[in-house]
GUBA-694304 format. One record per residue: residue in one letter; chain; x, z, y of N, C-alpha, C in turn. Coordinates in pm, 1 decimal, always signed. Last residue first. Example, Ala and Ser with C-alpha at 12.3 -4.5 7.8 and 13.67 -1.06 7.14 Angstrom:
<atoms>
- s; A; +1285.0; +708.0; -225.0; +1367.0; +714.0; -106.0; +1290.0; +787.0; +3.0
- a; A; +1319.0; +780.0; -569.0; +1230.0; +780.0; -450.0; +1320.0; +780.0; -330.0
</atoms>
This chain:
<atoms>
- p; A; +5555.6; +8636.2; +13859.4; +5503.5; +8765.6; +13908.1; +5362.6; +8788.8; +13855.2
- r; A; +5753.8; +8503.9; +13594.6; +5641.5; +8487.1; +13684.7; +5588.9; +8623.7; +13728.2
- r; A; +5947.3; +8538.8; +13403.6; +5984.4; +8570.5; +13542.1; +5869.1; +8554.6; +13641.0
- t; A; +5848.4; +8452.5; +13167.0; +5874.2; +8596.9; +13178.9; +5906.6; +8636.5; +13322.4
- r; A; +5840.8; +8177.5; +13215.6; +5715.5; +8251.4; +13197.6; +5736.8; +8400.8; +13219.6
- r; A; +6111.1; +8110.5; +13226.4; +6028.2; +8093.2; +13346.2; +5900.2; +8173.7; +13335.8
- v; A; +6187.5; +8166.7; +12959.8; +6247.7; +8244.3; +13068.6; +6162.2; +8233.4; +13195.2
- r; A; +6040.1; +7969.3; +12829.4; +6013.8; +8110.6; +12801.1; +6066.4; +8197.9; +12914.1
- a; A; +6164.8; +7741.4; +12924.6; +6023.6; +7763.2; +12956.1; +5986.7; +7909.5; +12933.5
- r; A; +6412.5; +7780.4; +12806.5; +6402.7; +7778.1; +12952.9; +6258.5; +7803.0; +12996.7
- l; A; +6340.4; +7756.7; +12539.5; +6384.0; +7887.3; +12588.1; +6384.1; +7893.4; +12740.8
- r; A; +6267.7; +7483.8; +12528.0; +6170.2; +7586.8; +12492.5; +6209.9; +7722.6; +12549.9
- n; A; +6508.1; +7355.3; +12607.9; +6383.9; +7335.4; +12684.2; +6283.7; +7446.6; +12655.8
- i; A; +6686.4; +7447.3; +12407.5; +6714.4; +7473.5; +12548.4; +6586.2; +7462.9; +12630.1
- q; A; +6569.1; +7342.6; +12176.9; +6574.7; +7487.3; +12195.7; +6597.7; +7523.3; +12341.5
- d; A; +6611.8; +7070.4; +12228.9; +6475.5; +7120.1; +12213.5; +6471.3; +7271.6; +12234.1
- e; A; +6888.5; +7058.5; +12225.7; +6816.8; +7028.0; +12349.8; +6674.8; +7081.5; +12344.7
- s; A; +7018.5; +7343.9; +12039.0; +6979.0; +7203.3; +12054.8; +6907.7; +7183.7; +12188.1
- l; A; +7268.1; +7546.6; +11959.0; +7164.9; +7535.0; +12062.3; +7135.4; +7387.0; +12085.4
- e; A; +7441.3; +7791.5; +11781.0; +7384.6; +7656.2; +11776.8; +7267.4; +7649.0; +11874.9
- i; A; +7717.2; +7981.9; +11875.3; +7571.1; +7972.7; +11871.4; +7527.0; +7827.0; +11874.8
- q; A; +7949.5; +8202.0; +11790.6; +7934.7; +8057.1; +11799.1; +7788.0; +8026.9; +11772.1
- w; A; +8100.0; +8492.1; +11930.1; +7984.4; +8425.5; +11870.0; +7993.0; +8275.5; +11892.0
- p; A; +8438.2; +8599.6; +11860.4; +8331.1; +8554.5; +11950.0; +8217.3; +8487.6; +11872.5
- q; A; +8508.4; +8871.9; +11627.4; +8529.6; +8735.6; +11675.7; +8415.5; +8695.1; +11768.8
- g; A; +8420.0; +9113.8; +11534.1; +8510.7; +9114.1; +11648.4; +8540.1; +8976.5; +11703.5
- k; A; +8399.8; +9011.1; +11197.7; +8365.7; +9110.4; +11298.2; +8469.3; +9110.4; +11409.7
- t; A; +8436.3; +8652.1; +11176.0; +8448.8; +8786.6; +11121.1; +8414.7; +8883.8; +11231.0
- l; A; +8313.2; +8433.9; +11285.1; +8403.2; +8412.6; +11171.6; +8431.8; +8544.0; +11100.7
- q; A; +7968.8; +8465.2; +11352.1; +8105.5; +8504.6; +11385.6; +8192.4; +8480.4; +11263.5
- h; A; +7687.6; +8261.7; +11452.1; +7769.4; +8332.8; +11354.2; +7902.2; +8371.3; +11416.5
- g; A; +7336.1; +8209.6; +11532.1; +7479.5; +8189.4; +11550.6; +7555.6; +8266.7; +11444.7
- t; A; +7026.1; +8140.5; +11684.6; +7104.1; +8158.0; +11561.5; +7250.3; +8128.7; +11590.3
- l; A; +6763.2; +8292.9; +11872.1; +6885.6; +8212.6; +11867.5; +6953.7; +8239.0; +11733.4
- l; A; +6556.7; +8448.9; +11802.3; +6526.4; +8336.6; +11890.7; +6645.4; +8242.0; +11902.3
- g; A; +6608.4; +8676.2; +11659.3; +6597.0; +8551.1; +11585.1; +6557.4; +8432.6; +11670.0
- r; A; +6662.3; +8910.5; +11783.8; +6521.4; +8882.0; +11756.9; +6500.2; +8749.2; +11684.2
- a; A; +6936.8; +8901.0; +11819.5; +6881.3; +9007.5; +11737.0; +6737.0; +8978.4; +11696.2
- l; A; +6952.6; +8682.6; +11998.6; +7013.9; +8673.4; +11865.4; +6952.9; +8777.6; +11770.9
- y; A; +6825.2; +8791.2; +12221.6; +6766.4; +8674.0; +12154.8; +6823.0; +8656.5; +12014.0
- d; A; +7011.0; +8991.6; +12283.2; +6875.3; +9028.5; +12245.9; +6806.5; +8914.1; +12171.5
- f; A; +7229.6; +8836.3; +12356.9; +7240.6; +8924.0; +12239.3; +7102.2; +8966.1; +12190.1
- v; A; +7111.8; +8724.3; +12587.3; +7152.3; +8636.8; +12476.3; +7164.6; +8719.5; +12348.4
- t; A; +7087.9; +8946.9; +12746.0; +6965.4; +8883.1; +12697.9; +6996.1; +8788.9; +12581.8
- q; A; +7356.6; +8990.7; +12801.0; +7283.5; +9090.8; +12724.5; +7153.4; +9034.2; +12668.5
- p; A; +7420.1; +8769.0; +12962.7; +7475.0; +8777.3; +12827.1; +7401.9; +8880.1; +12740.7
- t; A; +7114.4; +8661.5; +13134.3; +7235.1; +8743.0; +13124.8; +7289.8; +8740.0; +12981.8
- i; A; +7022.0; +8315.3; +13198.9; +6994.0; +8453.7; +13163.3; +7125.0; +8531.2; +13156.2
- g; A; +7020.9; +8034.3; +13205.1; +7000.4; +8112.0; +13327.3; +6960.7; +8255.7; +13300.1
- l; A; +7083.6; +7874.5; +12995.7; +6945.0; +7920.6; +13004.7; +6915.9; +7999.2; +13131.6
- e; A; +7355.4; +7819.8; +13034.9; +7262.9; +7709.9; +13006.3; +7117.6; +7751.3; +13027.8
- e; A; +7470.4; +8074.1; +13066.0; +7476.7; +7976.4; +13175.8; +7371.8; +7867.5; +13156.6
- a; A; +7420.7; +8182.5; +12814.4; +7369.5; +8249.1; +12934.3; +7366.3; +8153.2; +13052.3
- v; A; +7563.9; +8004.2; +12654.4; +7418.5; +8012.0; +12640.9; +7357.0; +8076.2; +12764.8
- g; A; +7826.0; +8062.2; +12744.2; +7771.5; +7927.2; +12756.3; +7619.6; +7926.1; +12747.2
- q; A; +7861.1; +8327.3; +12674.7; +7862.4; +8290.9; +12816.0; +7800.4; +8153.6; +12837.7
- i; A; +7858.6; +8302.0; +12398.2; +7758.4; +8385.6; +12463.9; +7747.0; +8346.2; +12611.1
- s; A; +7923.1; +7949.3; +12332.9; +7961.5; +8089.2; +12336.4; +7847.5; +8168.9; +12400.0
- f; A; +7787.8; +7691.7; +12122.9; +7798.3; +7760.0; +12251.2; +7853.2; +7902.2; +12232.3
- s; A; +7931.0; +7414.9; +11935.3; +7849.5; +7535.2; +11948.1; +7878.7; +7604.7; +12080.9
- g; A; +8115.3; +7211.8; +11921.2; +7990.2; +7185.4; +11991.8; +7900.8; +7306.0; +12006.7
- d; A; +8361.0; +7269.0; +11820.2; +8263.2; +7212.8; +11726.4; +8127.3; +7187.5; +11790.6
- p; A; +8498.9; +7386.5; +12037.6; +8530.4; +7248.3; +11996.7; +8429.7; +7186.5; +11900.7
- w; A; +8242.3; +7566.4; +12225.1; +8356.4; +7560.1; +12136.1; +8380.9; +7415.1; +12092.4
- r; A; +8156.7; +7612.2; +12567.8; +8128.3; +7556.4; +12435.5; +8258.3; +7549.7; +12356.4
- m; A; +8262.7; +7772.8; +12766.4; +8118.0; +7758.7; +12759.5; +8076.0; +7705.9; +12621.6
- p; A; +8528.1; +7982.1; +12625.5; +8476.7; +7863.8; +12695.9; +8324.2; +7860.4; +12688.7
- n; A; +8650.0; +8308.8; +12681.1; +8565.3; +8222.5; +12599.4; +8519.2; +8102.0; +12680.9
- a; A; +8989.0; +8330.4; +12799.2; +8846.4; +8360.9; +12811.2; +8766.3; +8264.3; +12724.6
- g; A; +9273.5; +8370.1; +12572.2; +9200.0; +8311.3; +12684.1; +9054.2; +8352.9; +12685.3
- v; A; +9414.2; +8446.9; +12357.0; +9388.7; +8551.5; +12455.4; +9308.8; +8499.6; +12573.4
- g; A; +9257.6; +8257.3; +12102.8; +9376.1; +8327.8; +12149.2; +9340.1; +8437.6; +12247.4
- n; A; +9015.3; +8176.8; +12015.5; +9071.8; +8105.5; +12129.7; +9191.7; +8179.8; +12187.2
- i; A; +8953.4; +8351.3; +11815.9; +8974.2; +8211.5; +11776.7; +9029.4; +8128.3; +11891.4
- k; A; +9139.5; +8659.1; +11847.7; +9026.5; +8571.8; +11879.0; +9058.2; +8426.5; +11844.6
- v; A; +9233.9; +8890.5; +11619.7; +9288.1; +8779.3; +11698.1; +9175.3; +8679.8; +11721.5
- t; A; +9120.9; +9222.4; +11641.9; +9099.4; +9089.5; +11585.8; +9162.8; +8985.0; +11677.1
- p; A; +9368.1; +9485.1; +11677.2; +9253.3; +9406.4; +11723.7; +9243.9; +9271.5; +11653.6
- i; A; +9433.9; +9767.1; +11514.5; +9484.1; +9629.3; +11515.2; +9367.5; +9538.9; +11556.0
- g; A; +9392.7; +10043.0; +11477.1; +9388.9; +9985.9; +11611.1; +9449.0; +9847.0; +11619.8
- w; A; +9370.6; +10151.5; +11227.1; +9505.2; +10141.3; +11283.2; +9508.5; +10076.8; +11421.9
- r; A; +9097.2; +10133.0; +11178.7; +9162.7; +10263.3; +11173.8; +9297.4; +10260.4; +11243.6
- t; A; +9060.1; +9855.3; +11194.8; +8990.3; +9943.6; +11287.6; +9058.7; +10079.4; +11295.0
- r; A; +9215.9; +9770.1; +10979.2; +9248.8; +9725.7; +11115.1; +9185.1; +9817.0; +11219.4
- l; A; +9075.1; +9895.3; +10771.0; +9212.9; +9934.0; +10799.0; +9254.5; +9890.9; +10939.4
- l; A; +8827.9; +9762.4; +10785.4; +8833.6; +9906.8; +10803.1; +8974.7; +9954.2; +10838.1
- w; A; +8911.9; +9497.0; +10731.7; +8848.1; +9529.5; +10859.9; +8854.9; +9679.3; +10887.1
- v; A; +9005.6; +9526.0; +10469.9; +9099.7; +9488.9; +10576.1; +9041.1; +9525.1; +10712.1
- n; A; +8768.4; +9585.8; +10335.7; +8880.9; +9679.5; +10332.6; +8976.6; +9653.7; +10448.9
- e; A; +8619.0; +9354.3; +10381.2; +8573.0; +9479.9; +10438.7; +8684.6; +9584.2; +10440.8
- g; A; +8752.3; +9160.1; +10229.7; +8754.8; +9151.2; +10375.1; +8715.1; +9281.4; +10441.8
- k; A; +8923.6; +9341.2; +9967.0; +8817.6; +9254.1; +10016.9; +8825.7; +9252.4; +10168.8
- y; A; +9167.1; +9399.1; +9712.4; +9126.3; +9400.8; +9852.8; +9012.7; +9303.0; +9877.7
- a; A; +9095.8; +9557.7; +9395.9; +9145.6; +9446.4; +9476.2; +9094.5; +9459.6; +9619.6
- c; A; +9161.0; +9912.0; +9332.4; +9084.8; +9787.8; +9321.1; +9148.8; +9678.9; +9406.4
- g; A; +9274.7; +10162.2; +9365.7; +9318.0; +10081.1; +9252.9; +9244.6; +9950.2; +9235.9
- r; A; +9208.0; +10287.4; +9595.5; +9141.9; +10333.0; +9473.6; +9171.9; +10244.3; +9353.6
- a; A; +9363.3; +10144.7; +9787.3; +9388.2; +10286.2; +9759.3; +9328.7; +10331.7; +9627.2
- a; A; +9452.7; +9815.3; +9658.3; +9383.6; +9906.7; +9749.0; +9396.3; +10050.6; +9699.5
- v; A; +9766.9; +9665.2; +9612.4; +9647.8; +9719.8; +9548.0; +9584.6; +9820.0; +9642.8
- f; A; +9961.5; +9368.5; +9641.3; +9912.2; +9492.4; +9700.4; +9785.0; +9535.6; +9627.2
- g; A; +10041.8; +9120.8; +9541.3; +10054.3; +9238.2; +9455.5; +10014.1; +9370.3; +9518.0
- e; A; +9997.0; +8891.2; +9674.8; +10130.2; +8950.1; +9690.1; +10146.2; +9081.6; +9613.5
- q; A; +9729.9; +8841.4; +9628.8; +9829.1; +8750.5; +9570.9; +9968.6; +8812.2; +9572.1
- n; A; +9617.4; +9045.5; +9786.0; +9599.9; +9047.3; +9639.7; +9703.3; +8959.2; +9570.7
- l; A; +9692.3; +8954.6; +10039.2; +9740.3; +9085.0; +9991.1; +9728.2; +9094.7; +9839.0
- i; A; +9545.2; +8716.4; +10047.4; +9691.9; +8711.2; +10047.6; +9750.0; +8842.8; +9996.9
- a; A; +9282.8; +8813.3; +10051.4; +9325.6; +8725.5; +9942.4; +9477.7; +8720.4; +9932.6
- a; A; +9285.8; +8957.6; +10294.0; +9261.0; +9026.7; +10166.7; +9310.7; +8943.3; +10049.4
- i; A; +9322.4; +8750.6; +10477.3; +9425.1; +8854.1; +10464.5; +9410.4; +8926.8; +10330.4
- e; A; +9080.2; +8616.2; +10443.5; +9205.9; +8547.7; +10410.9; +9318.2; +8648.9; +10390.3
- k; A; +8904.4; +8810.7; +10535.7; +8894.1; +8766.5; +10397.1; +9021.4; +8694.5; +10353.3
- d; A; +8990.4; +8828.7; +10807.0; +9001.5; +8943.5; +10717.1; +8994.2; +8903.3; +10570.2
- m; A; +9181.9; +8535.0; +10907.3; +9061.4; +8616.4; +10904.3; +9077.0; +8726.8; +10799.7
- k; A; +9491.6; +8488.1; +11079.2; +9416.2; +8491.9; +10954.3; +9292.5; +8579.5; +10969.4
- g; A; +9665.3; +8471.3; +11294.6; +9532.5; +8413.2; +11308.5; +9449.7; +8411.8; +11181.8
- a; A; +9897.1; +8605.7; +11280.8; +9905.5; +8462.8; +11249.3; +9769.1; +8395.5; +11254.4
- g; A; +9816.6; +8865.3; +11317.7; +9880.2; +8797.6; +11430.2; +9894.6; +8647.9; +11407.9
- n; A; +9733.0; +8916.4; +11057.2; +9634.0; +8914.4; +11165.4; +9688.8; +8839.1; +11286.3
- l; A; +9980.3; +8915.2; +10931.4; +9880.3; +8814.4; +10893.9; +9772.0; +8802.6; +11000.3
- e; A; +10105.7; +9136.8; +11059.9; +10165.0; +9002.7; +11061.7; +10060.7; +8894.4; +11034.0
- t; A; +9929.3; +9347.7; +10998.0; +9956.0; +9312.3; +11138.7; +10011.9; +9171.0; +11149.2
- i; A; +9954.4; +9352.7; +10721.2; +9824.8; +9320.4; +10780.6; +9841.4; +9279.5; +10925.9
- r; A; +10224.5; +9429.2; +10706.3; +10181.3; +9299.4; +10651.8; +10047.1; +9258.1; +10709.1
- q; A; +10226.4; +9682.7; +10824.3; +10305.7; +9575.1; +10883.2; +10257.9; +9438.0; +10835.2
- r; A; +10064.7; +9825.2; +10644.1; +10024.4; +9810.7; +10783.9; +10097.5; +9693.4; +10850.8
- l; A; +10225.9; +9808.7; +10413.4; +10091.9; +9751.3; +10414.1; +10044.6; +9727.0; +10556.7
- r; A; +10446.4; +9951.9; +10498.7; +10464.8; +9810.7; +10460.9; +10330.4; +9739.5; +10459.5
- e; A; +10330.9; +10201.2; +10535.3; +10385.1; +10129.6; +10651.9; +10407.7; +9982.4; +10620.5
- v; A; +10265.7; +10289.6; +10281.2; +10157.0; +10252.2; +10371.2; +10208.6; +10174.2; +10491.6
- d; A; +10387.0; +10342.7; +10023.7; +10441.9; +10245.2; +10119.2; +10336.5; +10195.4; +10217.8
- i; A; +10101.6; +10456.2; +9859.2; +10242.0; +10420.0; +9844.8; +10280.1; +10315.3; +9949.8
- y; A; +9884.6; +10683.2; +10029.7; +9910.5; +10550.3; +9972.0; +10060.5; +10523.1; +9966.2
- d; A; +9785.9; +10905.5; +10147.1; +9866.0; +10926.5; +10025.9; +9910.0; +10795.0; +9961.7
- r; A; +9640.1; +10802.4; +10350.9; +9746.0; +10897.4; +10386.7; +9840.1; +10920.0; +10268.8
- y; A; +9436.6; +10658.0; +10244.3; +9561.2; +10585.4; +10268.9; +9671.0; +10676.7; +10321.2
- t; A; +9273.6; +10842.1; +9981.6; +9291.9; +10806.0; +10121.1; +9426.4; +10735.8; +10137.6
- h; A; +9278.0; +10865.2; +9706.6; +9147.9; +10860.3; +9773.0; +9159.2; +10818.3; +9919.2
- v; A; +9475.7; +10667.3; +9479.5; +9461.5; +10776.0; +9576.9; +9328.0; +10758.3; +9647.7
- r; A; +9633.6; +10582.2; +9178.6; +9513.9; +10573.7; +9260.7; +9506.4; +10694.4; +9353.4
- r; A; +9987.9; +10514.6; +9183.1; +9869.4; +10585.2; +9135.9; +9752.2; +10564.2; +9231.2
- q; A; +10246.6; +10311.4; +9062.6; +10155.1; +10338.7; +9172.5; +10031.0; +10407.8; +9117.3
- l; A; +10513.5; +10458.9; +8881.1; +10392.6; +10377.7; +8880.8; +10308.1; +10413.0; +9002.4
- s; A; +10842.8; +10468.2; +8763.2; +10751.4; +10503.1; +8871.1; +10633.6; +10406.7; +8869.2
- h; A; +11066.4; +10611.5; +8517.4; +10977.3; +10505.8; +8563.3; +10889.9; +10558.5; +8677.3
- e; A; +11359.1; +10660.3; +8318.1; +11272.2; +10703.2; +8427.3; +11192.1; +10584.3; +8478.9
- s; A; +11461.2; +10757.1; +7990.4; +11439.1; +10651.5; +8089.8; +11339.5; +10701.6; +8192.6
- a; A; +11702.3; +10875.8; +7752.4; +11595.3; +10901.6; +7848.4; +11584.3; +10785.0; +7944.9
- a; A; +11794.6; +10944.0; +7408.8; +11804.9; +10866.4; +7532.7; +11685.3; +10897.7; +7621.7
- g; A; +11724.7; +11070.4; +7179.4; +11794.9; +11151.0; +7278.1; +11813.7; +11076.9; +7409.4
- t; A; +11569.2; +10936.8; +7002.7; +11714.1; +10918.3; +6986.5; +11794.5; +11007.0; +7079.9
- q; A; +11316.1; +10979.0; +7093.7; +11360.6; +11055.8; +6977.4; +11510.7; +11042.6; +6952.8
- w; A; +11330.5; +10984.3; +7456.8; +11305.7; +10920.3; +7327.3; +11360.5; +11007.3; +7213.6
- i; A; +11166.8; +11088.2; +7727.9; +11279.9; +11128.3; +7643.2; +11249.4; +11077.8; +7502.3
- i; A; +11074.1; +10956.7; +8028.6; +11049.4; +10950.2; +7884.9; +11177.8; +10988.2; +7811.7
- k; A; +10939.4; +11058.0; +8326.2; +11064.3; +11051.7; +8250.1; +11030.0; +11056.7; +8103.2
- l; A; +10767.4; +10937.4; +8610.5; +10768.7; +10989.1; +8473.6; +10904.5; +10964.6; +8408.3
- w; A; +10583.1; +10964.2; +8904.4; +10717.5; +10952.5; +8845.9; +10710.9; +11009.3; +8704.7
- v; A; +10340.8; +10799.1; +9063.8; +10358.8; +10892.6; +8952.1; +10497.8; +10865.5; +8895.0
- q; A; +10290.0; +10772.3; +9419.4; +10347.8; +10729.3; +9292.4; +10339.5; +10840.6; +9188.6
- g; A; +10223.8; +10851.3; +9674.9; +10144.7; +10746.1; +9612.7; +10196.4; +10698.3; +9478.8
- q; A; +10547.4; +10963.4; +9750.9; +10411.1; +10941.5; +9799.9; +10343.9; +10825.3; +9728.0
- a; A; +10721.1; +11131.0; +9491.3; +10716.2; +11019.3; +9587.6; +10571.1; +10992.9; +9623.8
- r; A; +10674.3; +11374.7; +9362.9; +10811.3; +11336.1; +9394.0; +10815.2; +11226.6; +9499.9
- k; A; +10425.4; +11439.8; +9277.0; +10461.0; +11478.8; +9413.7; +10600.3; +11432.9; +9455.3
- q; A; +10373.1; +11396.4; +9015.1; +10295.3; +11317.2; +9110.3; +10331.9; +11347.1; +9254.9
- d; A; +10550.7; +11374.6; +8727.0; +10557.8; +11439.0; +8859.0; +10485.8; +11349.2; +8958.8
- l; A; +10596.0; +11430.7; +8377.2; +10525.6; +11365.2; +8487.2; +10542.0; +11445.3; +8615.0
- v; A; +10775.0; +11365.0; +8085.9; +10766.2; +11454.0; +8202.1; +10703.2; +11376.0; +8316.9
- v; A; +10748.1; +11356.4; +7739.9; +10721.4; +11282.4; +7864.1; +10702.4; +11383.9; +7976.0
- e; A; +10935.4; +11347.5; +7432.0; +10874.2; +11422.0; +7541.6; +10853.2; +11328.5; +7661.3
- r; A; +10991.1; +11174.5; +7217.6; +11000.1; +11318.9; +7197.3; +10923.1; +11394.0; +7305.7
- i; A; +10876.4; +10880.2; +7068.7; +10891.1; +10956.0; +7192.9; +10892.6; +11105.0; +7161.9
- v; A; +10840.6; +10769.5; +6817.1; +10948.0; +10714.1; +6901.3; +10974.5; +10797.2; +7026.8
- f; A; +10639.1; +10915.7; +6693.2; +10753.6; +10874.5; +6612.3; +10870.5; +10829.9; +6699.8
- r; A; +10444.7; +10939.1; +6879.7; +10519.2; +11061.2; +6843.9; +10644.4; +11028.0; +6763.0
- l; A; +10354.5; +10672.4; +6873.0; +10418.4; +10725.5; +6993.3; +10499.1; +10850.8; +6962.9
- i; A; +10243.6; +10665.2; +6616.0; +10356.6; +10576.6; +6648.4; +10431.2; +10630.4; +6770.0
- r; A; +10036.4; +10848.2; +6644.2; +10144.0; +10877.5; +6548.2; +10267.7; +10791.8; +6577.6
- k; A; +9878.0; +10712.0; +6831.3; +9937.3; +10840.6; +6866.3; +10053.0; +10875.3; +6773.8
- r; A; +9802.2; +10493.1; +6676.1; +9881.9; +10472.8; +6798.3; +9950.0; +10602.7; +6840.9
- d; A; +9648.6; +10615.5; +6481.6; +9772.9; +10549.1; +6442.8; +9863.5; +10530.6; +6564.1
- a; A; +9432.1; +10699.0; +6636.6; +9515.4; +10800.4; +6570.5; +9649.9; +10741.4; +6529.5
- a; A; +9324.1; +10455.0; +6706.7; +9378.2; +10540.7; +6811.5; +9470.5; +10647.1; +6751.9
- s; A; +9427.7; +10199.9; +6465.8; +9335.9; +10299.1; +6521.5; +9404.6; +10380.9; +6630.8
- t; A; +9476.7; +9860.4; +6440.9; +9545.9; +9987.6; +6461.1; +9451.4; +10086.0; +6529.4
- t; A; +9342.4; +9625.4; +6439.9; +9335.9; +9704.0; +6314.8; +9404.9; +9839.4; +6328.6
- p; A; +9401.2; +9501.4; +6676.3; +9267.6; +9563.2; +6661.1; +9255.2; +9648.7; +6535.8
- a; A; +9724.9; +9572.1; +6810.3; +9644.3; +9507.2; +6706.3; +9509.0; +9577.0; +6691.9
- q; A; +9888.9; +9708.9; +6976.5; +9779.4; +9634.4; +7037.9; +9687.7; +9568.3; +6934.8
- c; A; +10080.3; +9817.1; +6803.8; +9996.1; +9907.6; +6882.6; +9873.1; +9835.9; +6938.4
- i; A; +10202.5; +9584.7; +6706.8; +10131.8; +9672.6; +6614.4; +10035.0; +9763.5; +6690.6
- r; A; +10321.2; +9486.1; +6936.1; +10218.1; +9406.3; +6870.2; +10135.4; +9492.6; +6774.5
- p; A; +10507.2; +9691.3; +6993.9; +10400.4; +9657.1; +7089.2; +10286.3; +9579.9; +7024.8
- l; A; +10666.8; +9688.0; +6745.2; +10583.1; +9800.9; +6782.5; +10474.2; +9766.0; +6884.6
- n; A; +10846.1; +9490.9; +6680.6; +10705.4; +9464.4; +6651.0; +10611.7; +9575.6; +6697.1
- e; A; +11092.3; +9595.3; +6734.2; +11050.3; +9479.3; +6811.2; +10901.8; +9450.2; +6793.3
- g; A; +11099.7; +9798.7; +6540.5; +11097.4; +9832.9; +6683.1; +11048.9; +9718.1; +6768.9
- l; A; +11115.0; +9642.2; +6310.0; +11000.3; +9730.0; +6330.9; +10987.9; +9767.0; +6479.2
- r; A; +11364.4; +9522.8; +6341.0; +11244.3; +9438.5; +6339.1; +11118.7; +9521.5; +6365.7
- q; A; +11522.2; +9752.6; +6323.8; +11525.9; +9671.2; +6444.1; +11400.4; +9584.0; +6453.2
- l; A; +11472.6; +9834.4; +6063.4; +11430.5; +9920.8; +6173.5; +11426.2; +9843.8; +6305.7
- a; A; +11593.3; +9619.5; +5930.9; +11449.5; +9643.8; +5913.2; +11395.2; +9730.6; +6025.2
- a; A; +11858.9; +9652.4; +6006.4; +11788.7; +9530.1; +6047.4; +11637.5; +9548.3; +6036.5
- r; A; +11911.2; +9896.2; +5880.5; +11920.8; +9888.1; +6026.4; +11844.3; +9765.3; +6078.4
- e; A; +11886.1; +9821.1; +5611.7; +11792.6; +9917.8; +5668.4; +11792.0; +9912.0; +5820.4
- a; A; +12101.6; +9639.4; +5594.2; +11964.9; +9592.6; +5568.6; +11862.1; +9687.7; +5629.8
- v; A; +12321.9; +9802.8; +5644.7; +12292.2; +9690.4; +5733.9; +12147.7; +9644.6; +5718.0
- g; A; +12231.6; +10152.2; +5581.7; +12301.5; +10026.9; +5560.2; +12257.8; +9919.0; +5658.5
- i; A; +12286.0; +10468.7; +5734.0; +12197.0; +10363.5; +5684.8; +12275.3; +10233.7; +5674.2
- m; A; +12416.3; +10783.1; +5646.9; +12442.4; +10650.7; +5706.5; +12346.1; +10547.6; +5646.7
</atoms>
């Protein structure tokens, strides 16, 4: 039987164990000895639950505790609670959030990507593509207007303004004759087009059409 003083000393030692283990003066060998002092056995099972490592710790006192940790996986087929992730991305996408915004929210809410890293816009785009979740257009489900509220032109607007086909507009963008941007992949183009550009490109179109 241990006395009151010894019991209190052991209690203080137990409370200080995390600090002792994390101290820079504690070597790796010391940490292992401390763990063997308090833990009798650890049982691991990576197949009990999808995307999780289940472990059971049997302490030297005979008590046991069970824990589950999310593990790194190579594909989302093995991801923990993949349906909850899919549902959350669908909800945020439906609320009009861009992929980068969705990634930031997922990180804030504690979601972790399959390989254990933080989410980025590219991760969200790949998941949406895989799951068939379409990008919510900046104008909802309506047709693209000739010009957007900020004054930029849509593909259709540029085609109408210059008297060319939408395919030619894409060609001009690829060749650097026009400049524009998309809020994210799948979103409509927003193209800057000044009066000077309109006049120059109209002249170009007339030249190419001469017999």
